[in-house]
Backbone atoms as SQL, in Angstrom:
CREATE TABLE atoms (id INTEGER PRIMARY KEY, chain TEXT, resi INTEGER, resn TEXT, atom TEXT, x REAL, y REAL, z REAL);
INSERT INTO atoms VALUES
  (1, 'A', 1, 'MET', 'N', 10.342, -16.504, 11.440),
  (2, 'A', 1, 'MET', 'CA', 9.720, -15.862, 10.452),
  (3, 'A', 1, 'MET', 'C', 8.145, -15.765, 10.429),
  (4, 'A', 2, 'SER', 'N', 7.636, -14.561, 10.093),
  (5, 'A', 2, 'SER', 'CA', 6.227, -14.487, 10.268),
  (6, 'A', 2, 'SER', 'C', 5.497, -15.069, 8.973),
  (7, 'A', 3, 'VAL', 'N', 4.235, -15.429, 9.137),
  (8, 'A', 3, 'VAL', 'CA', 3.441, -15.982, 8.103),
  (9, 'A', 3, 'VAL', 'C', 3.480, -14.977, 6.855),
  (10, 'A', 4, 'VAL', 'N', 3.428, -13.737, 7.052),
  (11, 'A', 4, 'VAL', 'CA', 3.536, -12.739, 6.052),
  (12, 'A', 4, 'VAL', 'C', 4.810, -12.777, 5.250),
  (13, 'A', 5, 'THR', 'N', 5.791, -12.856, 6.049),
  (14, 'A', 5, 'THR', 'CA', 7.191, -12.917, 5.447),
  (15, 'A', 5, 'THR', 'C', 7.328, -14.321, 4.614),
  (16, 'A', 6, 'GLU', 'N', 6.770, -15.420, 5.050),
  (17, 'A', 6, 'GLU', 'CA', 6.765, -16.671, 4.303),
  (18, 'A', 6, 'GLU', 'C', 5.970, -16.466, 3.046),
  (19, 'A', 7, 'TYR', 'N', 4.859, -15.786, 3.152),
  (20, 'A', 7, 'TYR', 'CA', 3.986, -15.793, 1.989),
  (21, 'A', 7, 'TYR', 'C', 4.675, -14.843, 0.931),
  (22, 'A', 8, 'ILE', 'N', 5.407, -13.681, 1.428),
  (23, 'A', 8, 'ILE', 'CA', 6.109, -12.911, 0.402),
  (24, 'A', 8, 'ILE', 'C', 7.221, -13.488, -0.328),
  (25, 'A', 9, 'GLU', 'N', 8.014, -14.412, 0.466),
  (26, 'A', 9, 'GLU', 'CA', 9.211, -14.993, -0.009),
  (27, 'A', 9, 'GLU', 'C', 8.808, -16.075, -1.157),
  (28, 'A', 10, 'LYS', 'N', 7.668, -16.423, -1.228),
  (29, 'A', 10, 'LYS', 'CA', 7.280, -17.617, -2.182),
  (30, 'A', 10, 'LYS', 'C', 6.937, -16.853, -3.502),
  (31, 'A', 11, 'LEU', 'N', 6.858, -15.629, -3.708),
  (32, 'A', 11, 'LEU', 'CA', 6.416, -14.794, -4.901),
  (33, 'A', 11, 'LEU', 'C', 7.499, -14.582, -5.749),
  (34, 'A', 12, 'ASN', 'N', 7.160, -14.311, -7.102),
  (35, 'A', 12, 'ASN', 'CA', 8.286, -13.962, -8.076),
  (36, 'A', 12, 'ASN', 'C', 8.825, -12.414, -7.669),
  (37, 'A', 13, 'ASP', 'N', 9.925, -12.201, -8.254),
  (38, 'A', 13, 'ASP', 'CA', 10.624, -11.079, -7.796),
  (39, 'A', 13, 'ASP', 'C', 9.884, -9.716, -8.051),
  (40, 'A', 14, 'GLY', 'N', 9.155, -9.482, -8.963),
  (41, 'A', 14, 'GLY', 'CA', 8.327, -8.453, -9.100),
  (42, 'A', 14, 'GLY', 'C', 7.252, -8.254, -8.036),
  (43, 'A', 15, 'GLU', 'N', 6.449, -9.457, -7.876),
  (44, 'A', 15, 'GLU', 'CA', 5.383, -9.328, -6.865),
  (45, 'A', 15, 'GLU', 'C', 6.166, -9.165, -5.427),
  (46, 'A', 16, 'LYS', 'N', 7.234, -9.798, -5.278),
  (47, 'A', 16, 'LYS', 'CA', 7.844, -9.783, -4.024),
  (48, 'A', 16, 'LYS', 'C', 8.263, -8.467, -3.647),
  (49, 'A', 17, 'ALA', 'N', 8.789, -7.665, -4.610),
  (50, 'A', 17, 'ALA', 'CA', 9.299, -6.271, -4.420),
  (51, 'A', 17, 'ALA', 'C', 7.991, -5.438, -4.087),
  (52, 'A', 18, 'ALA', 'N', 7.043, -5.607, -4.881),
  (53, 'A', 18, 'ALA', 'CA', 5.880, -4.742, -4.776),
  (54, 'A', 18, 'ALA', 'C', 5.145, -5.010, -3.372),
  (55, 'A', 19, 'LEU', 'N', 5.065, -6.188, -2.988),
  (56, 'A', 19, 'LEU', 'CA', 4.345, -6.457, -1.563),
  (57, 'A', 19, 'LEU', 'C', 5.230, -6.116, -0.499),
  (58, 'A', 20, 'THR', 'N', 6.511, -6.157, -0.676),
  (59, 'A', 20, 'THR', 'CA', 7.424, -5.869, 0.466),
  (60, 'A', 20, 'THR', 'C', 7.442, -4.441, 0.664),
  (61, 'A', 21, 'HIS', 'N', 7.297, -3.555, -0.553),
  (62, 'A', 21, 'HIS', 'CA', 7.220, -2.177, -0.516),
  (63, 'A', 21, 'HIS', 'C', 5.803, -1.804, 0.114),
  (64, 'A', 22, 'LEU', 'N', 4.787, -2.452, -0.221),
  (65, 'A', 22, 'LEU', 'CA', 3.459, -2.078, 0.477),
  (66, 'A', 22, 'LEU', 'C', 3.544, -2.424, 1.982),
  (67, 'A', 23, 'ARG', 'N', 4.113, -3.448, 2.371),
  (68, 'A', 23, 'ARG', 'CA', 4.456, -3.888, 3.694),
  (69, 'A', 23, 'ARG', 'C', 5.070, -2.736, 4.505),
  (70, 'A', 24, 'GLN', 'N', 6.155, -2.102, 3.780),
  (71, 'A', 24, 'GLN', 'CA', 6.962, -0.882, 4.406),
  (72, 'A', 24, 'GLN', 'C', 6.074, 0.241, 4.613),
  (73, 'A', 25, 'LEU', 'N', 5.289, 0.500, 3.653),
  (74, 'A', 25, 'LEU', 'CA', 4.327, 1.538, 3.736),
  (75, 'A', 25, 'LEU', 'C', 3.167, 1.442, 4.896),
  (76, 'A', 26, 'VAL', 'N', 2.902, 0.292, 5.102),
  (77, 'A', 26, 'VAL', 'CA', 2.059, 0.022, 6.237),
  (78, 'A', 26, 'VAL', 'C', 2.749, 0.395, 7.450),
  (79, 'A', 27, 'TYR', 'N', 3.993, -0.061, 7.684),
  (80, 'A', 27, 'TYR', 'CA', 4.732, 0.170, 8.893),
  (81, 'A', 27, 'TYR', 'C', 5.004, 1.644, 8.993),
  (82, 'A', 28, 'GLU', 'N', 5.316, 2.340, 7.792),
  (83, 'A', 28, 'GLU', 'CA', 5.490, 3.833, 8.062),
  (84, 'A', 28, 'GLU', 'C', 4.363, 4.527, 8.609),
  (85, 'A', 29, 'VAL', 'N', 3.098, 4.120, 8.311),
  (86, 'A', 29, 'VAL', 'CA', 1.982, 4.928, 8.609),
  (87, 'A', 29, 'VAL', 'C', 1.450, 4.411, 9.932),
  (88, 'A', 30, 'VAL', 'N', 1.584, 3.006, 10.182),
  (89, 'A', 30, 'VAL', 'CA', 1.143, 2.489, 11.334),
  (90, 'A', 30, 'VAL', 'C', 2.209, 1.563, 11.911),
  (91, 'A', 31, 'PRO', 'N', 3.279, 2.112, 12.677),
  (92, 'A', 31, 'PRO', 'CA', 4.319, 1.304, 13.059),
  (93, 'A', 31, 'PRO', 'C', 4.108, 0.203, 14.049),
  (94, 'A', 32, 'ASP', 'N', 2.863, 0.229, 14.766),
  (95, 'A', 32, 'ASP', 'CA', 2.607, -0.858, 15.629),
  (96, 'A', 32, 'ASP', 'C', 1.605, -1.818, 14.962),
  (97, 'A', 33, 'ALA', 'N', 1.430, -1.883, 13.477),
  (98, 'A', 33, 'ALA', 'CA', 0.618, -2.728, 12.847),
  (99, 'A', 33, 'ALA', 'C', 1.220, -4.130, 13.195),
  (100, 'A', 34, 'GLU', 'N', 0.331, -5.144, 13.190),
  (101, 'A', 34, 'GLU', 'CA', 0.789, -6.556, 13.389),
  (102, 'A', 34, 'GLU', 'C', 0.511, -7.279, 12.342),
  (103, 'A', 35, 'ASP', 'N', 1.473, -8.336, 11.819),
  (104, 'A', 35, 'ASP', 'CA', 1.167, -9.108, 10.805),
  (105, 'A', 35, 'ASP', 'C', 0.295, -10.342, 11.317),
  (106, 'A', 36, 'ALA', 'N', -0.637, -10.675, 10.469),
  (107, 'A', 36, 'ALA', 'CA', -1.593, -11.770, 10.459),
  (108, 'A', 36, 'ALA', 'C', -1.847, -12.476, 9.191),
  (109, 'A', 37, 'PHE', 'N', -2.637, -13.464, 9.319),
  (110, 'A', 37, 'PHE', 'CA', -3.188, -14.142, 8.127),
  (111, 'A', 37, 'PHE', 'C', -4.528, -14.532, 8.409),
  (112, 'A', 38, 'SER', 'N', -5.408, -14.113, 7.307),
  (113, 'A', 38, 'SER', 'CA', -6.937, -14.395, 7.500),
  (114, 'A', 38, 'SER', 'C', -7.396, -14.697, 6.047),
  (115, 'A', 39, 'TYR', 'N', -8.239, -15.529, 5.922),
  (116, 'A', 39, 'TYR', 'CA', -8.935, -16.169, 4.720),
  (117, 'A', 39, 'TYR', 'C', -7.841, -16.330, 3.612),
  (118, 'A', 40, 'GLY', 'N', -6.758, -16.815, 4.021),
  (119, 'A', 40, 'GLY', 'CA', -5.620, -17.062, 3.084),
  (120, 'A', 40, 'GLY', 'C', -4.673, -16.050, 2.495),
  (121, 'A', 41, 'VAL', 'N', -4.844, -15.004, 3.106),
  (122, 'A', 41, 'VAL', 'CA', -4.048, -13.675, 2.693),
  (123, 'A', 41, 'VAL', 'C', -3.450, -12.992, 3.916),
  (124, 'A', 42, 'PRO', 'N', -2.304, -12.398, 3.616),
  (125, 'A', 42, 'PRO', 'CA', -1.666, -11.521, 4.587),
  (126, 'A', 42, 'PRO', 'C', -2.490, -10.390, 4.912),
  (127, 'A', 43, 'ILE', 'N', -2.514, -10.198, 6.310),
  (128, 'A', 43, 'ILE', 'CA', -3.405, -8.884, 6.759),
  (129, 'A', 43, 'ILE', 'C', -2.532, -8.262, 7.708),
  (130, 'A', 44, 'TYR', 'N', -3.022, -7.095, 8.084),
  (131, 'A', 44, 'TYR', 'CA', -2.376, -6.230, 9.219),
  (132, 'A', 44, 'TYR', 'C', -3.453, -5.883, 10.184),
  (133, 'A', 45, 'ARG', 'N', -3.192, -6.022, 11.473),
  (134, 'A', 45, 'ARG', 'CA', -4.236, -5.645, 12.553),
  (135, 'A', 45, 'ARG', 'C', -3.517, -4.479, 13.216),
  (136, 'A', 46, 'TYR', 'N', -4.402, -3.687, 13.714),
  (137, 'A', 46, 'TYR', 'CA', -4.105, -2.566, 14.440),
  (138, 'A', 46, 'TYR', 'C', -5.078, -2.481, 15.638),
  (139, 'A', 47, 'LYS', 'N', -4.461, -2.423, 16.905),
  (140, 'A', 47, 'LYS', 'CA', -5.318, -2.485, 18.177),
  (141, 'A', 47, 'LYS', 'C', -6.213, -3.718, 18.016),
  (142, 'A', 48, 'GLY', 'N', -5.797, -4.700, 17.589),
  (143, 'A', 48, 'GLY', 'CA', -6.748, -6.052, 17.500),
  (144, 'A', 48, 'GLY', 'C', -7.686, -5.984, 16.365),
  (145, 'A', 49, 'LYS', 'N', -7.761, -5.060, 15.502),
  (146, 'A', 49, 'LYS', 'CA', -8.702, -4.903, 14.486),
  (147, 'A', 49, 'LYS', 'C', -8.154, -5.077, 13.028),
  (148, 'A', 50, 'TYR', 'N', -8.829, -5.448, 12.243),
  (149, 'A', 50, 'TYR', 'CA', -8.478, -5.560, 10.844),
  (150, 'A', 50, 'TYR', 'C', -8.080, -4.221, 10.332),
  (151, 'A', 51, 'LEU', 'N', -6.889, -4.020, 9.764),
  (152, 'A', 51, 'LEU', 'CA', -6.475, -2.726, 9.189),
  (153, 'A', 51, 'LEU', 'C', -6.402, -2.724, 7.658),
  (154, 'A', 52, 'ILE', 'N', -5.798, -3.671, 7.027),
  (155, 'A', 52, 'ILE', 'CA', -5.615, -3.745, 5.704),
  (156, 'A', 52, 'ILE', 'C', -5.074, -5.179, 5.282),
  (157, 'A', 53, 'GLY', 'N', -5.396, -5.637, 4.154),
  (158, 'A', 53, 'GLY', 'CA', -4.932, -6.938, 3.661),
  (159, 'A', 53, 'GLY', 'C', -4.251, -6.725, 2.267),
  (160, 'A', 54, 'PHE', 'N', -3.523, -7.721, 1.829),
  (161, 'A', 54, 'PHE', 'CA', -3.095, -7.884, 0.427),
  (162, 'A', 54, 'PHE', 'C', -2.849, -9.136, -0.029),
  (163, 'A', 55, 'ALA', 'N', -2.792, -9.398, -1.394),
  (164, 'A', 55, 'ALA', 'CA', -2.434, -10.737, -1.892),
  (165, 'A', 55, 'ALA', 'C', -2.007, -10.650, -3.231),
  (166, 'A', 56, 'SER', 'N', -1.210, -11.662, -3.665),
  (167, 'A', 56, 'SER', 'CA', -0.904, -11.779, -5.072),
  (168, 'A', 56, 'SER', 'C', -1.725, -12.766, -5.633),
  (169, 'A', 57, 'ASN', 'N', -2.276, -12.525, -6.843),
  (170, 'A', 57, 'ASN', 'CA', -3.198, -13.418, -7.647),
  (171, 'A', 57, 'ASN', 'C', -2.488, -13.662, -8.903),
  (172, 'A', 58, 'LYS', 'N', -3.080, -14.404, -9.902),
  (173, 'A', 58, 'LYS', 'CA', -2.449, -14.734, -11.101),
  (174, 'A', 58, 'LYS', 'C', -2.002, -13.751, -11.970),
  (175, 'A', 59, 'HIS', 'N', -2.849, -12.702, -12.244),
  (176, 'A', 59, 'HIS', 'CA', -2.468, -11.688, -13.188),
  (177, 'A', 59, 'HIS', 'C', -2.216, -10.255, -12.554),
  (178, 'A', 60, 'PHE', 'N', -2.429, -10.034, -11.099),
  (179, 'A', 60, 'PHE', 'CA', -2.287, -8.866, -10.423),
  (180, 'A', 60, 'PHE', 'C', -2.140, -8.978, -8.987),
  (181, 'A', 61, 'MET', 'N', -1.978, -7.855, -8.185),
  (182, 'A', 61, 'MET', 'CA', -1.922, -8.005, -6.801),
  (183, 'A', 61, 'MET', 'C', -3.140, -7.183, -6.357),
  (184, 'A', 62, 'SER', 'N', -3.565, -7.616, -5.089),
  (185, 'A', 62, 'SER', 'CA', -4.735, -6.960, -4.454),
  (186, 'A', 62, 'SER', 'C', -4.358, -6.262, -3.153),
  (187, 'A', 63, 'ILE', 'N', -5.147, -5.138, -2.815),
  (188, 'A', 63, 'ILE', 'CA', -5.115, -4.553, -1.537),
  (189, 'A', 63, 'ILE', 'C', -6.669, -4.500, -1.194),
  (190, 'A', 64, 'TYR', 'N', -6.811, -4.986, 0.105),
  (191, 'A', 64, 'TYR', 'CA', -8.142, -4.993, 0.605),
  (192, 'A', 64, 'TYR', 'C', -8.363, -4.104, 1.929),
  (193, 'A', 65, 'PRO', 'N', -8.716, -2.781, 1.533),
  (194, 'A', 65, 'PRO', 'CA', -8.953, -1.835, 2.579),
  (195, 'A', 65, 'PRO', 'C', -10.382, -1.812, 3.142),
  (196, 'A', 66, 'GLY', 'N', -11.281, -2.574, 2.520),
  (197, 'A', 66, 'GLY', 'CA', -12.698, -2.376, 2.769),
  (198, 'A', 66, 'GLY', 'C', -13.395, -1.392, 1.973),
  (199, 'A', 67, 'PRO', 'N', -14.524, -1.399, 1.895),
  (200, 'A', 67, 'PRO', 'CA', -15.360, -0.504, 0.984),
  (201, 'A', 67, 'PRO', 'C', -15.248, 0.938, 1.296),
  (202, 'A', 68, 'GLU', 'N', -15.260, 1.195, 2.784),
  (203, 'A', 68, 'GLU', 'CA', -15.183, 2.683, 3.059),
  (204, 'A', 68, 'GLU', 'C', -13.807, 3.360, 2.611),
  (205, 'A', 69, 'GLY', 'N', -12.825, 2.740, 2.662),
  (206, 'A', 69, 'GLY', 'CA', -11.514, 3.182, 2.152),
  (207, 'A', 69, 'GLY', 'C', -11.479, 3.627, 0.662),
  (208, 'A', 70, 'ILE', 'N', -12.087, 2.709, -0.045),
  (209, 'A', 70, 'ILE', 'CA', -12.137, 2.624, -1.490),
  (210, 'A', 70, 'ILE', 'C', -13.071, 3.853, -1.897),
  (211, 'A', 71, 'ALA', 'N', -14.175, 3.982, -1.211),
  (212, 'A', 71, 'ALA', 'CA', -15.031, 5.099, -1.524),
  (213, 'A', 71, 'ALA', 'C', -14.549, 6.482, -1.147),
  (214, 'A', 72, 'VAL', 'N', -13.692, 6.657, -0.216),
  (215, 'A', 72, 'VAL', 'CA', -13.048, 7.855, -0.050),
  (216, 'A', 72, 'VAL', 'C', -12.056, 8.180, -1.083),
  (217, 'A', 73, 'LEU', 'N', -11.458, 7.290, -1.576),
  (218, 'A', 73, 'LEU', 'CA', -10.360, 7.539, -2.709),
  (219, 'A', 73, 'LEU', 'C', -10.584, 7.140, -3.999),
  (220, 'A', 74, 'LYS', 'N', -11.831, 6.973, -4.411),
  (221, 'A', 74, 'LYS', 'CA', -12.254, 6.430, -5.604),
  (222, 'A', 74, 'LYS', 'C', -11.760, 7.220, -6.845),
  (223, 'A', 75, 'ASP', 'N', -11.621, 8.525, -6.569),
  (224, 'A', 75, 'ASP', 'CA', -11.264, 9.340, -7.794),
  (225, 'A', 75, 'ASP', 'C', -9.798, 9.151, -7.923),
  (226, 'A', 76, 'GLU', 'N', -8.903, 8.925, -6.987),
  (227, 'A', 76, 'GLU', 'CA', -7.568, 8.792, -6.999),
  (228, 'A', 76, 'GLU', 'C', -7.221, 7.281, -7.530),
  (229, 'A', 77, 'LEU', 'N', -8.133, 6.370, -7.238),
  (230, 'A', 77, 'LEU', 'CA', -7.791, 4.973, -7.504),
  (231, 'A', 77, 'LEU', 'C', -8.255, 4.511, -8.897),
  (232, 'A', 78, 'GLY', 'N', -9.263, 5.319, -9.390),
  (233, 'A', 78, 'GLY', 'CA', -9.734, 5.000, -10.862),
  (234, 'A', 78, 'GLY', 'C', -9.661, 3.546, -11.215),
  (235, 'A', 79, 'ASP', 'N', -9.049, 3.254, -12.279),
  (236, 'A', 79, 'ASP', 'CA', -8.975, 1.865, -12.847),
  (237, 'A', 79, 'ASP', 'C', -8.495, 0.778, -11.992),
  (238, 'A', 80, 'HIS', 'N', -7.788, 1.222, -10.721),
  (239, 'A', 80, 'HIS', 'CA', -7.352, 0.277, -9.939),
  (240, 'A', 80, 'HIS', 'C', -8.482, -0.612, -9.054),
  (241, 'A', 81, 'ILE', 'N', -9.664, 0.026, -9.044),
  (242, 'A', 81, 'ILE', 'CA', -10.726, -0.364, -8.291),
  (243, 'A', 81, 'ILE', 'C', -11.389, -1.712, -8.973),
  (244, 'A', 82, 'ARG', 'N', -11.266, -2.902, -8.329),
  (245, 'A', 82, 'ARG', 'CA', -11.814, -4.101, -8.883),
  (246, 'A', 82, 'ARG', 'C', -13.213, -4.343, -8.339),
  (247, 'A', 83, 'SER', 'N', -13.606, -4.109, -7.223),
  (248, 'A', 83, 'SER', 'CA', -14.827, -4.264, -6.611),
  (249, 'A', 83, 'SER', 'C', -14.951, -3.290, -5.329),
  (250, 'A', 84, 'LYS', 'N', -15.996, -3.435, -4.687),
  (251, 'A', 84, 'LYS', 'CA', -16.302, -2.480, -3.653),
  (252, 'A', 84, 'LYS', 'C', -15.395, -2.542, -2.446),
  (253, 'A', 85, 'ALA', 'N', -14.445, -3.622, -2.419),
  (254, 'A', 85, 'ALA', 'CA', -13.597, -3.769, -1.261),
  (255, 'A', 85, 'ALA', 'C', -12.183, -4.221, -1.739),
  (256, 'A', 86, 'THR', 'N', -11.919, -4.104, -3.063),
  (257, 'A', 86, 'THR', 'CA', -10.593, -4.642, -3.568),
  (258, 'A', 86, 'THR', 'C', -10.120, -3.607, -4.407),
  (259, 'A', 87, 'ILE', 'N', -8.732, -3.390, -4.417),
  (260, 'A', 87, 'ILE', 'CA', -8.040, -2.617, -5.233),
  (261, 'A', 87, 'ILE', 'C', -7.003, -3.522, -5.894),
  (262, 'A', 88, 'THR', 'N', -6.826, -3.255, -7.166),
  (263, 'A', 88, 'THR', 'CA', -5.815, -4.055, -7.833),
  (264, 'A', 88, 'THR', 'C', -4.722, -3.305, -8.459),
  (265, 'A', 89, 'PHE', 'N', -3.624, -3.945, -8.727),
  (266, 'A', 89, 'PHE', 'CA', -2.313, -3.302, -9.344),
  (267, 'A', 89, 'PHE', 'C', -1.302, -4.321, -9.794),
  (268, 'A', 90, 'THR', 'N', -0.482, -3.961, -10.615),
  (269, 'A', 90, 'THR', 'CA', 0.690, -4.770, -11.039),
  (270, 'A', 90, 'THR', 'C', 1.868, -3.936, -10.849),
  (271, 'A', 91, 'PRO', 'N', 3.046, -4.673, -10.922),
  (272, 'A', 91, 'PRO', 'CA', 4.311, -4.039, -10.814),
  (273, 'A', 91, 'PRO', 'C', 4.477, -2.839, -11.928),
  (274, 'A', 92, 'ASP', 'N', 3.754, -3.109, -13.074),
  (275, 'A', 92, 'ASP', 'CA', 3.877, -2.195, -14.237),
  (276, 'A', 92, 'ASP', 'C', 2.812, -0.957, -14.130),
  (277, 'A', 93, 'GLN', 'N', 1.847, -1.269, -13.245),
  (278, 'A', 93, 'GLN', 'CA', 0.785, -0.288, -13.128),
  (279, 'A', 93, 'GLN', 'C', 0.497, -0.047, -11.455),
  (280, 'A', 94, 'PRO', 'N', 1.624, 0.520, -10.859),
  (281, 'A', 94, 'PRO', 'CA', 1.501, 0.647, -9.463),
  (282, 'A', 94, 'PRO', 'C', 0.336, 1.770, -8.944),
  (283, 'A', 95, 'ILE', 'N', 0.055, 1.765, -7.867),
  (284, 'A', 95, 'ILE', 'CA', -0.560, 2.793, -7.117),
  (285, 'A', 95, 'ILE', 'C', 0.418, 3.698, -6.424),
  (286, 'A', 96, 'ALA', 'N', 0.233, 5.001, -6.560),
  (287, 'A', 96, 'ALA', 'CA', 1.185, 6.011, -5.928),
  (288, 'A', 96, 'ALA', 'C', 1.126, 5.682, -4.479),
  (289, 'A', 97, 'ASP', 'N', 2.416, 5.912, -3.922),
  (290, 'A', 97, 'ASP', 'CA', 2.695, 5.742, -2.477),
  (291, 'A', 97, 'ASP', 'C', 1.825, 6.712, -1.671),
  (292, 'A', 98, 'SER', 'N', 1.548, 7.861, -2.128),
  (293, 'A', 98, 'SER', 'CA', 0.894, 8.771, -1.467),
  (294, 'A', 98, 'SER', 'C', -0.650, 8.386, -1.209),
  (295, 'A', 99, 'THR', 'N', -1.069, 7.778, -2.280),
  (296, 'A', 99, 'THR', 'CA', -2.557, 7.215, -2.231),
  (297, 'A', 99, 'THR', 'C', -2.627, 6.094, -1.208),
  (298, 'A', 100, 'ILE', 'N', -1.599, 5.176, -1.428),
  (299, 'A', 100, 'ILE', 'CA', -1.661, 3.893, -0.285),
  (300, 'A', 100, 'ILE', 'C', -1.599, 4.381, 1.078),
  (301, 'A', 101, 'LYS', 'N', -0.602, 5.293, 1.230),
  (302, 'A', 101, 'LYS', 'CA', -0.450, 5.935, 2.734),
  (303, 'A', 101, 'LYS', 'C', -1.610, 6.466, 3.153),
  (304, 'A', 102, 'THR', 'N', -2.417, 7.256, 2.313),
  (305, 'A', 102, 'THR', 'CA', -3.698, 7.904, 2.564),
  (306, 'A', 102, 'THR', 'C', -4.720, 6.919, 2.938),
  (307, 'A', 103, 'LEU', 'N', -4.718, 5.855, 2.179),
  (308, 'A', 103, 'LEU', 'CA', -5.630, 4.851, 2.464),
  (309, 'A', 103, 'LEU', 'C', -5.411, 4.056, 3.696),
  (310, 'A', 104, 'ILE', 'N', -4.121, 3.783, 4.062),
  (311, 'A', 104, 'ILE', 'CA', -3.743, 3.178, 5.362),
  (312, 'A', 104, 'ILE', 'C', -4.170, 3.891, 6.428),
  (313, 'A', 105, 'ALA', 'N', -3.784, 5.400, 6.326),
  (314, 'A', 105, 'ALA', 'CA', -4.134, 6.354, 7.477),
  (315, 'A', 105, 'ALA', 'C', -5.700, 6.458, 7.716),
  (316, 'A', 106, 'PHE', 'N', -6.396, 6.263, 6.593),
  (317, 'A', 106, 'PHE', 'CA', -7.895, 6.380, 6.731),
  (318, 'A', 106, 'PHE', 'C', -8.374, 5.096, 7.445),
  (319, 'A', 107, 'CYS', 'N', -7.853, 3.952, 6.994),
  (320, 'A', 107, 'CYS', 'CA', -8.221, 2.659, 7.876),
  (321, 'A', 107, 'CYS', 'C', -7.879, 2.774, 9.421),
  (322, 'A', 108, 'LYS', 'N', -6.677, 3.327, 9.563),
  (323, 'A', 108, 'LYS', 'CA', -6.255, 3.488, 11.040),
  (324, 'A', 108, 'LYS', 'C', -7.112, 4.313, 11.752),
  (325, 'A', 109, 'ASP', 'N', -7.427, 5.570, 11.144),
  (326, 'A', 109, 'ASP', 'CA', -8.277, 6.531, 11.772),
  (327, 'A', 109, 'ASP', 'C', -9.681, 6.072, 12.145),
  (328, 'A', 110, 'THR', 'N', -10.155, 5.191, 11.077),
  (329, 'A', 110, 'THR', 'CA', -11.387, 4.507, 11.403),
  (330, 'A', 110, 'THR', 'C', -11.618, 3.722, 12.691),
  (331, 'A', 111, 'ILE', 'N', -10.408, 2.820, 12.770),
  (332, 'A', 111, 'ILE', 'CA', -10.283, 2.160, 13.980),
  (333, 'A', 111, 'ILE', 'C', -10.274, 2.986, 15.203),
  (334, 'A', 112, 'ASP', 'N', -9.439, 4.030, 15.113),
  (335, 'A', 112, 'ASP', 'CA', -9.420, 4.928, 16.269),
  (336, 'A', 112, 'ASP', 'C', -10.667, 5.508, 16.671),
  (337, 'A', 113, 'GLN', 'N', -11.414, 5.948, 15.653),
  (338, 'A', 113, 'GLN', 'CA', -12.621, 6.661, 16.017),
  (339, 'A', 113, 'GLN', 'C', -13.651, 5.561, 16.502),
  (340, 'A', 114, 'LYS', 'N', -13.641, 4.389, 16.045),
  (341, 'A', 114, 'LYS', 'CA', -14.516, 3.368, 16.648),
  (342, 'A', 114, 'LYS', 'C', -14.166, 3.024, 17.946),
  (343, 'A', 115, 'ASN', 'N', -12.820, 3.110, 18.356),
  (344, 'A', 115, 'ASN', 'CA', -12.254, 2.809, 19.725),
  (345, 'A', 115, 'ASN', 'C', -12.775, 3.899, 20.754),
  (346, 'A', 116, 'LYS', 'N', -12.980, 5.105, 20.267),
  (347, 'A', 116, 'LYS', 'CA', -13.397, 6.192, 21.092),
  (348, 'A', 116, 'LYS', 'C', -14.832, 6.113, 21.547),
  (349, 'A', 117, 'SER', 'N', -15.690, 5.371, 20.701),
  (350, 'A', 117, 'SER', 'CA', -17.125, 5.163, 21.012),
  (351, 'A', 117, 'SER', 'C', -17.322, 4.386, 21.997);
């Protein structure tokens, strides 16, 4: 069992469902993403580089795409933006799948572009 699976299994049902779904979206967009754990939170790597991370906190869940991803989608993310590098949501106030997929694809494309250089 991966460290990400272990992390998710310890959560309550609503958080578990939300983060399992987020994990599925990562694999839909980047099938070769790899589970990892960094700074105490589950992350995904693509081509050995940080792709995206997520965590469950006391009152919400967070996605960590980095500031570039948030800047690109700031209009779609609205009140979900917590800081320049963190997006928050709850099971009752989810982020649209299409927005999350766009965010993941942006992060992947950023890595691909940097690898071309």
